[in-house]
N, C-alpha and C positions, 0 to 999 in steps of 0.2 A: 866391466865399466871402467873407464879411464878415471884417473885421479882428478880432483879439482885443479890441482896445479897444472896438469897437462892441458886442461881446457883454457886456463888463464894464459899459459904460454902460447897456445894456439891463437888466442885472441890477439895477443901482442904481435905474433908473427903476421897475422892478417893485416893489422894496422900498418906494420912496416912495409908490407908488400903494396898496400893501397897507396901509401905515401910515395913509395918508389915509382909505382906505375903512373902516378899523377904528377910526378916531379917536373914534367915538361909543361905543365900549366893546362888551363882549360882548353885552349885552342888545339893542343896536341891530343888531348883526350877526345874532344869533339870530332876530330878528324880521323880517329882510329877505332874502328869497331873492335879490334883485337884488345886494345887497352880498355875499352868500355867493358868487354866481356870479362877481362881479368879482374877489374875493379869490382864489378858486380858479383862475380863468383867469390871473391874474398869477403865482400860484405855479407853475402849469404852464409858463408862458413863462420864468420865472426858472430853473426846473429844466432846461428844454430848453436854455437859453442856457449853463448851466454845463457841459452835456455837450459843448458845442462849444469849450470852452477847451482849450488845449494841455495835454498831460500834464505838461510841464515846469512850467507855471504852477501846476497843481494840486499838484505835488510840493513846491513852495515853501511851500505852506500845508497841512501835514499836520494842523493843528488842525481843519480843515473835514472833515466826514464826507461826502466826495464820493459814495461808494456809496449812502448814505442819501438824498442829494438825488436821485440818479438813480432810486432805488427809489420815492421820492415821486412823481416824474414819471410812472412807470409806473402807480402807483395812481391818480393823477389822470386819466390818459388811458384806462387799460384796466379799472380796477376802481373807478370813481367811486362806486359804491354803498357802498364801504368807508369813505368819508369821513363822519365822524360829528361834527356840530357840537356835540353835547352830550357831548363827550369827557370822559373821566376826567381830572382835573387833577393826577394823580400823575405825577411825572417819568418813571416807568418805562413809562408808556403807558396805553392804554385798558383798561377793565375787561372788554370783550367778549372771550370766549374764542377766537374764530376770527380775531382780527386778525393780519395779517401784519406783519413787522418794518418794512416800508416804511410801512404805515399808522401804526405807532407813531411813526416819525420825522415823518410828516406831521401827526399829531395834536399832537405835541410842538411842532412849528414853529407851527402855528395857535394853540395855547395860548399860546406865548411871545408871539406878536404881539398876541393879544387881551388878555393879562394886562398887557402894557406900556401898554395904552390905558385901563385901568380906573382 
């Protein structure tokens, strides 16, 4: 098993890669399936790494919605058709009626990343 520090560094590396891959803004990401795949893969790895953090570490950061991150990982791995790059930009989530709450968290995370690059 890897050390907690290794997982934390991996999480930071994924964040840096996502920010780099989305640096061209929403239009560039929407236009590129390759960028979308890279961003989604790094989100998946980031989420998986957070699941491997100790509960004591997570408890020290209650401001982080750990269950939503875990749920996002499940959507990215098991329900990847639910990922919608043309998401609703309202902070409460997507406009599609059948969206799961994990999909809402994922769309909000993707939207936050992309809007910071615009």
